[in-house]
ROPA-593658 format. One record per residue (C-alpha): z, x, y. Coordinates in Angstrom, 3 decimals. Layout:
N
+----------+----------+----------+
|       zz |       xx |       yy |
+----------+----------+----------+
|        Z |        X |        Y |
...
+----------+----------+----------+
//
This chain:
539
+----------+----------+----------+
|       zz |       xx |       yy |
+----------+----------+----------+
|   -5.755 |   -0.905 |   10.493 |
|   -4.727 |   -3.956 |   12.122 |
|   -2.034 |   -5.623 |   10.087 |
|    1.327 |   -7.128 |   10.596 |
|    3.216 |   -3.885 |    9.369 |
|    0.807 |   -1.588 |   11.199 |
|   -1.089 |    0.649 |    8.930 |
|   -1.493 |   -0.662 |    5.426 |
|    0.788 |    0.816 |    2.853 |
|   -1.873 |    1.126 |    0.158 |
|   -1.425 |    3.781 |   -2.421 |
|   -4.165 |    4.448 |   -5.076 |
|   -6.513 |    2.112 |   -3.330 |
|   -6.616 |    4.267 |   -0.138 |
|   -6.638 |    7.374 |   -1.947 |
|   -9.527 |    6.431 |   -4.572 |
|  -11.774 |    5.702 |   -1.766 |
|  -11.067 |    9.147 |   -0.078 |
|  -11.349 |   10.981 |   -3.380 |
|  -14.777 |    9.292 |   -3.806 |
|  -16.005 |   11.469 |   -0.743 |
|  -14.869 |   14.471 |   -2.649 |
|  -16.537 |   13.595 |   -5.891 |
|  -19.808 |   12.637 |   -4.173 |
|  -20.216 |   16.026 |   -3.071 |
|  -19.394 |   15.639 |    0.646 |
|  -17.344 |   18.778 |    0.498 |
|  -16.773 |   21.552 |   -2.042 |
|  -13.879 |   23.452 |   -3.285 |
|  -11.214 |   20.482 |   -2.782 |
|   -9.143 |   19.017 |   -5.382 |
|  -11.088 |   16.235 |   -7.328 |
|   -8.107 |   13.805 |   -7.859 |
|   -5.811 |   12.515 |   -5.184 |
|   -4.110 |   10.439 |   -7.181 |
|   -2.830 |   12.663 |  -10.164 |
|   -3.172 |   16.319 |   -9.041 |
|   -1.838 |   18.860 |  -11.545 |
|    1.336 |   20.582 |  -10.838 |
|    4.116 |   22.813 |  -12.374 |
|    7.325 |   21.385 |  -13.584 |
|    9.666 |   20.474 |  -10.807 |
|   13.264 |   20.938 |  -10.708 |
|   15.943 |   18.278 |  -10.158 |
|   19.514 |   17.689 |   -8.828 |
|   21.362 |   15.125 |  -10.445 |
|   23.933 |   13.056 |   -8.523 |
|   27.633 |   12.935 |   -9.064 |
|   28.955 |    9.456 |  -10.490 |
|   28.170 |    6.909 |   -8.047 |
|   25.051 |    8.542 |   -6.536 |
|   23.723 |    8.378 |   -3.148 |
|   24.307 |    4.846 |   -1.785 |
|   21.439 |    3.417 |   -0.074 |
|   21.218 |    2.618 |    3.637 |
|   22.827 |   -0.657 |    4.677 |
|   20.045 |   -3.342 |    5.322 |
|   19.327 |   -4.287 |    8.803 |
|   21.292 |   -7.234 |   10.416 |
|   19.656 |  -10.544 |   10.656 |
|   17.881 |  -10.424 |    7.174 |
|   18.861 |  -13.161 |    5.056 |
|   19.587 |  -12.653 |    1.228 |
|   16.739 |  -13.834 |   -0.947 |
|   17.675 |  -16.354 |   -3.361 |
|   16.658 |  -16.558 |   -7.020 |
|   14.579 |  -19.621 |   -8.166 |
|   16.283 |  -22.065 |  -10.612 |
|   16.312 |  -20.833 |  -14.089 |
|   15.164 |  -24.193 |  -15.364 |
|   11.421 |  -24.214 |  -15.073 |
|    9.929 |  -27.401 |  -13.507 |
|    7.908 |  -29.617 |  -15.619 |
|    4.827 |  -29.399 |  -13.416 |
|    4.531 |  -25.603 |  -14.165 |
|    4.861 |  -26.013 |  -18.000 |
|    1.046 |  -26.202 |  -18.455 |
|    0.398 |  -23.040 |  -16.543 |
|    2.876 |  -21.314 |  -18.681 |
|    1.419 |  -22.583 |  -21.841 |
|   -2.061 |  -21.221 |  -21.190 |
|   -3.668 |  -19.226 |  -23.970 |
|   -5.255 |  -15.955 |  -22.980 |
|   -8.640 |  -15.179 |  -24.348 |
|   -9.129 |  -11.198 |  -24.090 |
|  -12.607 |  -10.128 |  -24.328 |
|  -13.966 |   -6.589 |  -24.403 |
|  -15.266 |   -5.619 |  -21.014 |
|  -15.175 |   -2.434 |  -18.982 |
|  -14.747 |    1.049 |  -20.566 |
|  -12.526 |    0.190 |  -23.490 |
|  -10.486 |   -2.505 |  -21.617 |
|  -10.118 |   -6.085 |  -22.511 |
|  -10.717 |   -8.920 |  -19.620 |
|   -9.287 |  -12.320 |  -19.266 |
|   -8.588 |  -15.072 |  -16.754 |
|   -5.751 |  -17.670 |  -16.140 |
|   -5.049 |  -20.196 |  -13.623 |
|   -2.175 |  -20.559 |  -11.220 |
|   -1.399 |  -23.468 |   -8.738 |
|   -2.764 |  -23.033 |   -5.324 |
|    0.486 |  -24.328 |   -3.975 |
|    3.643 |  -24.105 |   -6.014 |
|    5.043 |  -27.123 |   -4.067 |
|    2.283 |  -29.245 |   -5.534 |
|    1.195 |  -27.779 |   -8.976 |
|   -1.273 |  -29.750 |  -11.084 |
|   -2.807 |  -31.546 |   -8.099 |
|   -6.325 |  -30.159 |   -9.169 |
|   -6.154 |  -27.331 |   -6.703 |
|   -5.779 |  -24.272 |   -8.839 |
|   -6.719 |  -20.534 |   -8.340 |
|   -8.413 |  -18.540 |  -11.051 |
|   -7.050 |  -14.998 |  -11.360 |
|   -8.399 |  -12.002 |  -13.412 |
|   -6.635 |   -9.404 |  -15.536 |
|   -7.412 |   -6.431 |  -17.669 |
|   -5.550 |   -4.631 |  -20.326 |
|   -5.719 |   -1.254 |  -22.179 |
|   -4.048 |   -2.169 |  -25.553 |
|   -1.199 |   -0.022 |  -26.827 |
|   -2.174 |    2.837 |  -28.806 |
|    0.338 |    2.466 |  -31.516 |
|    0.595 |   -1.135 |  -32.468 |
|    3.459 |   -0.679 |  -34.944 |
|    5.469 |    0.605 |  -31.966 |
|    4.304 |   -1.493 |  -29.231 |
|    6.928 |   -2.229 |  -26.759 |
|    5.121 |   -4.880 |  -24.776 |
|    2.974 |   -4.986 |  -21.638 |
|    3.268 |   -2.832 |  -18.362 |
|    1.742 |   -4.582 |  -15.314 |
|    0.639 |   -2.135 |  -12.694 |
|    0.016 |   -2.606 |   -8.904 |
|   -1.416 |   -0.042 |   -6.587 |
|   -0.351 |   -1.228 |   -3.218 |
|   -2.339 |   -2.616 |   -0.236 |
|   -1.625 |   -5.451 |    0.133 |
|   -5.202 |   -5.978 |   -1.101 |
|   -5.668 |   -3.066 |   -3.595 |
|   -7.257 |   -4.247 |   -6.850 |
|   -4.869 |   -3.681 |   -9.660 |
|   -7.759 |   -4.070 |  -12.033 |
|   -9.671 |   -1.311 |  -10.550 |
|   -6.489 |    0.861 |  -10.465 |
|   -5.534 |    0.045 |  -14.133 |
|   -9.191 |    1.275 |  -15.252 |
|   -8.873 |    4.375 |  -13.298 |
|   -5.537 |    5.451 |  -14.121 |
|   -4.608 |    4.310 |  -17.537 |
|   -6.123 |    7.370 |  -19.307 |
|   -3.812 |    9.623 |  -17.010 |
|   -0.447 |    7.827 |  -18.056 |
|    1.848 |    9.651 |  -20.371 |
|    0.642 |    9.517 |  -23.976 |
|    4.053 |    7.976 |  -25.240 |
|    3.609 |    5.309 |  -22.304 |
|    0.110 |    4.592 |  -23.520 |
|    1.150 |    4.362 |  -27.117 |
|    3.920 |    1.882 |  -26.392 |
|    2.574 |   -0.547 |  -23.783 |
|   -0.413 |   -2.568 |  -22.970 |
|   -1.301 |   -1.449 |  -19.517 |
|   -2.344 |   -4.546 |  -17.594 |
|   -3.635 |   -4.899 |  -14.058 |
|   -4.260 |   -8.259 |  -12.553 |
|   -5.765 |   -8.829 |   -8.882 |
|   -3.305 |  -11.008 |   -7.063 |
|   -4.809 |  -14.243 |   -5.303 |
|   -7.292 |  -13.377 |   -2.601 |
|   -7.715 |   -9.864 |   -3.972 |
|  -10.520 |   -8.155 |   -5.791 |
|  -11.736 |  -10.391 |   -8.754 |
|   -9.211 |  -13.128 |   -7.963 |
|  -10.882 |  -15.560 |   -5.501 |
|  -11.375 |  -12.682 |   -2.985 |
|  -11.127 |  -13.441 |    0.728 |
|  -13.894 |  -12.176 |    2.954 |
|  -14.026 |  -12.426 |    6.726 |
|  -16.696 |  -10.498 |    8.553 |
|  -20.034 |   -9.154 |    7.966 |
|  -20.578 |   -5.415 |    7.634 |
|  -21.930 |   -4.872 |   11.249 |
|  -18.984 |   -7.097 |   12.575 |
|  -16.652 |   -4.874 |   10.609 |
|  -18.089 |   -1.936 |   11.987 |
|  -17.601 |   -3.209 |   15.463 |
|  -13.959 |   -4.225 |   14.501 |
|  -13.152 |   -0.867 |   13.299 |
|  -14.501 |    0.969 |   16.190 |
|  -12.444 |   -1.212 |   18.772 |
|  -10.531 |    0.769 |   21.220 |
|   -6.744 |    0.555 |   20.307 |
|   -5.646 |    2.599 |   23.210 |
|   -6.855 |    0.295 |   26.033 |
|   -7.085 |    1.742 |   29.525 |
|   -7.627 |   -1.563 |   31.559 |
|   -7.722 |   -5.361 |   31.154 |
|  -11.135 |   -5.339 |   29.913 |
|  -10.371 |   -3.093 |   27.043 |
|   -7.163 |   -5.254 |   26.400 |
|   -9.328 |   -8.322 |   26.237 |
|  -11.774 |   -6.649 |   23.759 |
|   -8.611 |   -5.855 |   21.323 |
|   -7.821 |   -9.757 |   21.647 |
|  -11.385 |  -10.797 |   21.195 |
|  -11.877 |   -8.601 |   18.114 |
|   -8.569 |   -9.913 |   16.601 |
|   -9.567 |  -13.538 |   16.983 |
|  -13.003 |  -13.066 |   15.613 |
|  -11.380 |  -11.433 |   12.516 |
|   -9.026 |  -14.405 |   12.118 |
|  -11.524 |  -17.005 |   12.684 |
|  -13.980 |  -15.465 |   10.148 |
|  -11.057 |  -15.307 |    7.644 |
|  -10.402 |  -19.011 |    8.132 |
|  -13.985 |  -19.979 |    7.907 |
|  -14.636 |  -18.083 |    4.835 |
|  -11.270 |  -18.623 |    2.791 |
|  -10.578 |  -22.262 |    3.638 |
|   -7.238 |  -23.485 |    2.215 |
|   -6.781 |  -20.388 |    0.065 |
|   -5.779 |  -18.230 |    3.360 |
|   -2.559 |  -20.129 |    3.695 |
|   -1.671 |  -19.401 |   -0.030 |
|   -1.902 |  -15.646 |   -0.555 |
|    1.747 |  -14.731 |    0.328 |
|    3.687 |  -12.059 |   -1.796 |
|    6.109 |  -14.869 |   -2.762 |
|    3.234 |  -16.875 |   -4.480 |
|    1.947 |  -13.512 |   -6.116 |
|    5.192 |  -12.919 |   -7.611 |
|    5.201 |  -16.333 |   -9.065 |
|    1.876 |  -15.659 |  -10.554 |
|    3.068 |  -12.529 |  -11.995 |
|    5.607 |  -14.488 |  -13.903 |
|    2.972 |  -16.742 |  -15.413 |
|    1.251 |  -13.695 |  -16.541 |
|    4.448 |  -12.130 |  -18.048 |
|    4.646 |  -15.208 |  -20.128 |
|    1.116 |  -15.536 |  -21.161 |
|    1.182 |  -11.850 |  -22.371 |
|    4.216 |  -12.631 |  -24.516 |
|    6.917 |  -10.748 |  -22.826 |
|   10.595 |  -11.978 |  -22.269 |
|   11.131 |   -9.637 |  -19.405 |
|    8.592 |   -8.018 |  -16.921 |
|    7.817 |   -4.385 |  -17.273 |
|    6.043 |   -2.979 |  -14.099 |
|    5.110 |   -0.019 |  -11.941 |
|    4.279 |   -0.869 |   -8.402 |
|    3.284 |    1.588 |   -5.790 |
|    3.754 |    1.208 |   -1.983 |
|    3.133 |   -2.575 |   -1.152 |
|    3.267 |   -3.259 |   -4.893 |
|    7.039 |   -2.196 |   -4.393 |
|    7.189 |   -5.211 |   -2.145 |
|    5.747 |   -7.450 |   -4.611 |
|    8.073 |   -6.121 |   -7.464 |
|   11.287 |   -6.382 |   -5.406 |
|   10.271 |   -9.965 |   -4.627 |
|    9.795 |  -10.767 |   -8.237 |
|   13.180 |   -9.182 |   -8.968 |
|   14.864 |  -11.297 |   -6.275 |
|   13.195 |  -14.474 |   -7.501 |
|   13.576 |  -13.807 |  -11.173 |
|   16.454 |  -11.268 |  -11.721 |
|   17.029 |  -12.388 |  -15.259 |
|   13.530 |  -11.462 |  -16.257 |
|   13.682 |   -7.924 |  -14.853 |
|   12.919 |   -5.390 |  -17.565 |
|   11.790 |   -1.604 |  -16.788 |
|   10.817 |   -1.843 |  -13.213 |
|    9.621 |    0.972 |  -11.145 |
|    9.061 |    0.605 |   -7.256 |
|    7.484 |    3.865 |   -6.068 |
|    6.965 |    4.579 |   -2.263 |
|    9.360 |    1.603 |   -1.513 |
|    9.070 |   -0.900 |    1.274 |
|   11.985 |   -2.376 |    2.809 |
|   11.826 |   -6.363 |    2.723 |
|   14.875 |   -6.511 |    5.146 |
|   12.804 |   -5.350 |    8.106 |
|   11.061 |   -7.546 |   10.487 |
|    7.292 |   -6.568 |   11.212 |
|    8.053 |   -4.952 |   14.707 |
|   10.860 |   -2.587 |   13.266 |
|    8.597 |   -1.925 |   10.251 |
|    5.549 |   -0.991 |   12.441 |
|    7.557 |    1.408 |   14.495 |
|    9.210 |    2.957 |   11.583 |
|    5.908 |    3.662 |    9.819 |
|    4.459 |    5.148 |   12.924 |
|    7.279 |    7.587 |   12.756 |
|    6.409 |    8.231 |    9.222 |
|    2.835 |    9.169 |   10.082 |
|    4.021 |   11.601 |   12.701 |
|    6.303 |   13.110 |   10.187 |
|    3.437 |   13.654 |    7.872 |
|    1.383 |   15.162 |   10.744 |
|    3.955 |   17.594 |   11.483 |
|    3.939 |   18.753 |    7.727 |
|    0.212 |   19.186 |    7.696 |
|    0.292 |   21.014 |   11.238 |
|    2.946 |   23.383 |    9.728 |
|    0.836 |   24.047 |    6.741 |
|   -2.421 |   24.457 |    8.605 |
|   -0.603 |   26.771 |   11.312 |
|   -0.363 |   29.344 |    8.253 |
|   -4.043 |   29.587 |    7.838 |
|   -6.541 |   31.686 |    9.466 |
|   -9.073 |   28.987 |    9.845 |
|   -6.768 |   26.373 |   10.930 |
|   -8.908 |   24.186 |   13.510 |
|   -5.920 |   23.022 |   15.569 |
|   -4.018 |   26.426 |   16.268 |
|   -1.152 |   28.137 |   14.805 |
|    1.928 |   26.296 |   15.864 |
|    2.886 |   22.664 |   15.547 |
|    2.790 |   22.169 |   19.424 |
|   -0.692 |   23.715 |   19.694 |
|   -2.045 |   21.402 |   16.744 |
|   -0.395 |   18.622 |   18.550 |
|   -1.902 |   19.445 |   21.887 |
|   -5.517 |   19.910 |   20.412 |
|   -5.126 |   16.398 |   18.400 |
|   -4.264 |   14.759 |   21.599 |
|   -7.092 |   16.395 |   23.401 |
|   -9.721 |   15.223 |   20.755 |
|   -8.595 |   11.678 |   20.971 |
|   -8.926 |   11.884 |   24.759 |
|  -12.337 |   13.405 |   24.459 |
|  -13.269 |   10.717 |   22.120 |
|  -11.887 |    7.853 |   24.187 |
|  -14.278 |    9.235 |   26.949 |
|  -17.293 |    9.812 |   24.839 |
|  -17.774 |    9.159 |   21.112 |
|  -19.153 |   12.035 |   18.996 |
|  -22.450 |   11.898 |   17.117 |
|  -22.414 |   11.769 |   13.435 |
|  -25.023 |   12.165 |   10.462 |
|  -24.957 |    8.265 |   10.461 |
|  -26.369 |    5.935 |   13.084 |
|  -22.829 |    5.332 |   14.214 |
|  -20.802 |    7.607 |   16.559 |
|  -17.308 |    8.368 |   16.059 |
|  -14.875 |    6.569 |   18.213 |
|  -11.246 |    7.465 |   19.081 |
|   -9.736 |    4.609 |   16.783 |
|  -11.993 |    5.750 |   13.867 |
|  -10.769 |    9.354 |   14.471 |
|   -7.138 |    8.422 |   14.437 |
|   -7.711 |    6.461 |   11.242 |
|   -9.466 |    9.218 |    9.450 |
|   -6.511 |   11.651 |   10.354 |
|   -4.017 |    8.976 |    9.089 |
|   -6.111 |    8.550 |    5.876 |
|   -5.591 |   12.242 |    5.141 |
|   -1.783 |   11.971 |    5.619 |
|   -1.483 |    9.888 |    2.255 |
|   -1.903 |   12.973 |   -0.044 |
|   -1.666 |   16.660 |    0.543 |
|   -4.816 |   16.983 |   -1.621 |
|   -6.749 |   15.473 |    1.464 |
|   -5.577 |   18.138 |    3.788 |
|   -8.411 |   20.642 |    3.038 |
|  -10.911 |   17.859 |    3.921 |
|   -9.047 |   16.986 |    7.132 |
|   -9.156 |   20.560 |    8.168 |
|  -12.943 |   20.827 |    7.554 |
|  -13.426 |   17.530 |    9.559 |
|  -11.526 |   18.849 |   12.443 |
|  -13.447 |   21.980 |   12.415 |
|  -16.603 |   20.010 |   12.654 |
|  -15.342 |   17.508 |   15.134 |
|  -14.518 |   20.615 |   17.346 |
|  -18.000 |   21.668 |   16.990 |
|  -19.396 |   18.315 |   18.154 |
|  -20.112 |   16.700 |   14.657 |
|  -17.858 |   13.668 |   13.966 |
|  -19.336 |   12.996 |   10.390 |
|  -16.174 |   14.143 |    8.560 |
|  -13.725 |   12.092 |   10.437 |
|  -16.009 |    9.156 |   10.241 |
|  -16.351 |    9.512 |    6.401 |
|  -12.535 |    9.654 |    6.106 |
|  -12.072 |    6.403 |    8.331 |
|  -14.762 |    4.742 |    6.212 |
|  -12.956 |    5.279 |    3.077 |
|   -9.713 |    4.192 |    4.542 |
|  -11.624 |    0.863 |    5.363 |
|  -13.250 |    0.554 |    2.174 |
|  -16.849 |    0.785 |    3.737 |
|  -19.581 |    1.709 |    1.308 |
|  -22.739 |    3.690 |    2.397 |
|  -24.777 |    0.537 |    2.321 |
|  -22.715 |   -0.807 |    5.266 |
|  -20.614 |   -3.344 |    3.270 |
|  -16.814 |   -3.523 |    3.142 |
|  -14.732 |   -4.063 |    0.070 |
|  -12.167 |   -6.933 |    0.193 |
|   -8.970 |   -4.851 |    0.579 |
|   -8.815 |   -5.186 |    4.377 |
|   -9.356 |   -8.795 |    4.564 |
|   -6.657 |   -9.479 |    1.737 |
|   -4.413 |   -6.921 |    3.670 |
|   -4.368 |   -8.968 |    6.848 |
|   -4.111 |  -12.275 |    5.117 |
|   -1.074 |  -11.333 |    3.021 |
|    0.860 |   -9.576 |    5.891 |
|    0.314 |  -12.374 |    8.274 |
|    1.811 |  -14.703 |    6.117 |
|    4.731 |  -12.475 |    4.731 |
|    6.369 |  -11.961 |    8.098 |
|    6.108 |  -13.568 |   11.672 |
|    3.877 |  -11.677 |   13.964 |
|    5.685 |   -8.553 |   15.607 |
|    3.932 |   -9.439 |   18.924 |
|    3.147 |  -12.556 |   20.436 |
|    0.526 |  -11.422 |   23.007 |
|   -0.679 |   -8.137 |   24.746 |
|    2.303 |   -8.080 |   27.254 |
|    4.590 |   -7.778 |   24.465 |
|    2.713 |   -4.884 |   22.823 |
|    2.423 |   -3.239 |   26.404 |
|    6.282 |   -3.253 |   26.658 |
|    6.824 |   -1.897 |   23.086 |
|    4.237 |    1.021 |   23.550 |
|    6.966 |    3.495 |   24.996 |
|    9.155 |    3.031 |   22.107 |
|    6.016 |    3.498 |   19.755 |
|    5.079 |    6.538 |   21.544 |
|    8.604 |    7.941 |   21.241 |
|    8.620 |    7.523 |   17.727 |
|    5.191 |    8.742 |   17.246 |
|    3.729 |   10.718 |   20.094 |
|    0.105 |   11.121 |   18.399 |
|   -0.108 |    7.672 |   16.702 |
|    2.380 |    5.123 |   18.101 |
|    0.309 |    3.614 |   21.031 |
|   -2.723 |    2.935 |   18.485 |
|   -0.459 |    1.508 |   15.819 |
|    1.279 |   -0.753 |   18.417 |
|   -1.946 |   -2.203 |   19.301 |
|   -2.891 |   -2.593 |   15.670 |
|    0.073 |   -4.862 |   15.317 |
|   -1.256 |   -7.670 |   17.554 |
|   -3.620 |   -9.139 |   14.948 |
|   -1.257 |  -11.776 |   13.336 |
|   -0.517 |  -13.216 |   16.852 |
|   -4.014 |  -15.009 |   16.415 |
|   -3.678 |  -15.767 |   12.653 |
|   -4.602 |  -19.448 |   11.786 |
|   -1.830 |  -20.022 |    9.328 |
|    1.924 |  -19.740 |   10.259 |
|    3.890 |  -17.174 |    8.551 |
|    5.767 |  -18.660 |    5.302 |
|    7.977 |  -15.491 |    4.835 |
|   10.782 |  -13.844 |    6.702 |
|   12.849 |  -10.613 |    6.535 |
|   15.209 |  -10.808 |    3.650 |
|   17.536 |   -8.657 |    1.585 |
|   16.904 |   -8.455 |   -2.222 |
|   19.915 |   -7.998 |   -4.436 |
|   18.447 |   -9.233 |   -7.667 |
|   22.096 |  -10.016 |   -9.028 |
|   22.446 |   -9.470 |  -12.832 |
|   18.990 |   -7.761 |  -13.281 |
|   18.540 |   -4.647 |  -15.564 |
|   18.368 |   -1.454 |  -13.657 |
|   15.383 |   -1.003 |  -11.107 |
|   14.488 |    2.304 |  -10.312 |
|   13.191 |    3.084 |   -6.568 |
|   11.490 |    5.960 |   -5.667 |
|   11.248 |    7.544 |   -2.371 |
|    9.388 |   10.767 |   -1.042 |
|   11.024 |   12.405 |    1.812 |
|    7.998 |   12.974 |    4.028 |
|    6.010 |    9.855 |    2.977 |
|    3.730 |    8.952 |    5.820 |
|    3.183 |    5.058 |    4.883 |
|    6.392 |    4.196 |    3.450 |
|    9.062 |    6.234 |    5.115 |
|   11.977 |    7.542 |    2.792 |
|   14.573 |    5.340 |    4.688 |
|   12.973 |    2.311 |    3.267 |
|   13.560 |    3.490 |   -0.380 |
|   17.108 |    4.182 |    0.411 |
|   17.515 |    0.841 |    2.043 |
|   16.019 |   -1.034 |   -0.850 |
|   17.920 |    0.811 |   -3.493 |
|   21.270 |   -0.015 |   -1.444 |
|   20.338 |   -3.704 |   -1.315 |
|   19.559 |   -4.115 |   -5.168 |
|   22.601 |   -4.642 |   -7.262 |
|   21.195 |   -2.334 |   -9.893 |
|   18.931 |   -0.059 |   -8.081 |
|   18.714 |    3.534 |   -8.915 |
|   17.453 |    5.774 |   -6.044 |
|   15.083 |    8.621 |   -7.286 |
|   14.170 |   11.121 |   -4.444 |
|   11.143 |   13.396 |   -4.440 |
|   11.566 |   15.886 |   -1.846 |
|    8.000 |   16.569 |   -0.716 |
|    4.829 |   15.336 |    1.128 |
|    2.300 |   12.558 |    0.360 |
|    2.518 |    8.603 |   -0.366 |
|    4.397 |    7.948 |   -3.646 |
|    5.422 |   10.422 |   -6.344 |
|    4.882 |    9.287 |   -9.802 |
|    1.929 |   10.698 |  -11.612 |
|    1.199 |   12.816 |   -8.442 |
|    2.724 |   16.256 |   -8.475 |
|    6.055 |   16.649 |   -9.829 |
|    7.017 |   16.833 |  -13.707 |
|   10.746 |   15.879 |  -12.735 |
|    9.654 |   12.657 |  -11.338 |
|    7.280 |   11.877 |  -14.063 |
|    9.627 |   12.908 |  -16.890 |
|   12.475 |   10.705 |  -15.269 |
|   10.267 |    7.655 |  -15.090 |
|    8.627 |    7.991 |  -18.613 |
|   11.855 |    8.438 |  -20.303 |
|   13.007 |    5.109 |  -18.555 |
|    9.884 |    3.191 |  -19.359 |
|   10.087 |    4.453 |  -23.255 |
|   13.622 |    2.985 |  -23.590 |
|   15.908 |    5.568 |  -22.248 |
|   18.402 |    5.165 |  -19.566 |
|   17.420 |    4.730 |  -15.834 |
|   17.677 |    7.998 |  -13.786 |
|   21.156 |    8.402 |  -12.463 |
|   21.503 |    6.925 |   -8.715 |
|   20.707 |    9.714 |   -6.358 |
|   18.827 |   11.998 |   -8.619 |
|   16.518 |   14.237 |   -6.603 |
|   13.459 |   16.132 |   -7.682 |
|   11.965 |   19.210 |   -5.836 |
|    8.889 |   21.337 |   -6.173 |
+----------+----------+----------+
//
């Protein structure tokens, strides 16, 4: 996907779409839950006092300064709203609240209405407060996520907390951004991102310009006000409206960037905060892109190693053979797309996106093996379905809002990594060195923000959150989308960061496959101590 940080860092939002393929009967015998597969209790290794320090933050990133503790008078009406909760979806309650479009000019009549849902705490007599959830993206709907996963949370957490999801501005049910029609989005996702000549380079630029212009035409002024800083400030308004003195929060993937931003702006209002699949706010976009490309390469190697042990592996019986066959498949598709069950052929960029989609969770590996098998037999349907699930494409040809919001948020949060095609071309060798199978495509994906109509308002920064309560940062050692080094860096930046490591595969760790991780976080949320810095969990 073409975003400022290369492939999006969505967690539950991406996986849920992929899981829908399995639940819809596209295959049989595969796991039915990518988000929370069952697993046996894991083991753990606790650190010695002092724990494992995080990695030093990159030079050039400036510290994020907290907002003044005294609230501006112009914001008082927003913080004084009364929420009206009404019964809605499947035992949830729904509400809306208003925030200023521009925090520099609150009360000027330009407000944004945001939507939220909650599952009330099961034990009102022992209620702790609200626990806000965010699945990632940027662009993942926290409302959809909360409704999908609330029942899977630990019984004690469900009893003690109202589980709350709110869609950030521009996302889902909160003034959603749209950019392209379904057919134009189909063309966008099929654009060749390994251009071989000037004509193909021009096609990439044209596609990126069309996307950006479509967003501007549809979203108007909102497009310049969907940054993560603004979403974090909106989250503080909601914290006040649900009656909590401090924010309790579980953010996954991009949700960790949102949570870290909140902690940096409002350190004194940090309660129990979990940042799972952490992003590193100190990285510039280009560095983040190339690091993420390496994360997908690491995940592919893990898939290939697992596949090589199986008699029916469609890509051979060694990591090298698997890589060679994947390269050959991409080259074949670059020359001639494969037919599919749909009236749309499978192109090279869609195949690469399909493979990348399956890297988010081990539970998708069986589906990828099957998709690669059918591709080898001349049918691209399986890989196209994976790519469609990644992009949020429905069977009727429509797309959800995630991809549009993703680009809009990313292009505001950091300056574009590349100014023009020449800059991408110069960077391709470094990307290919970091990720031989994904690097070139992901370098060209990062060009889109060069043509964005609104100038970036954010910049790389370190987050110290001095004086905050302990913040738990979770990293998975072979995470494709948010490499483990990012979690180490963020935990090291935070004055009270606690690094919790899962030695394993997949994107994010909490509520997925390891009881050691789950128990450590559940105990923390329910009033216990934060895990020791450097605690490590294994299968």
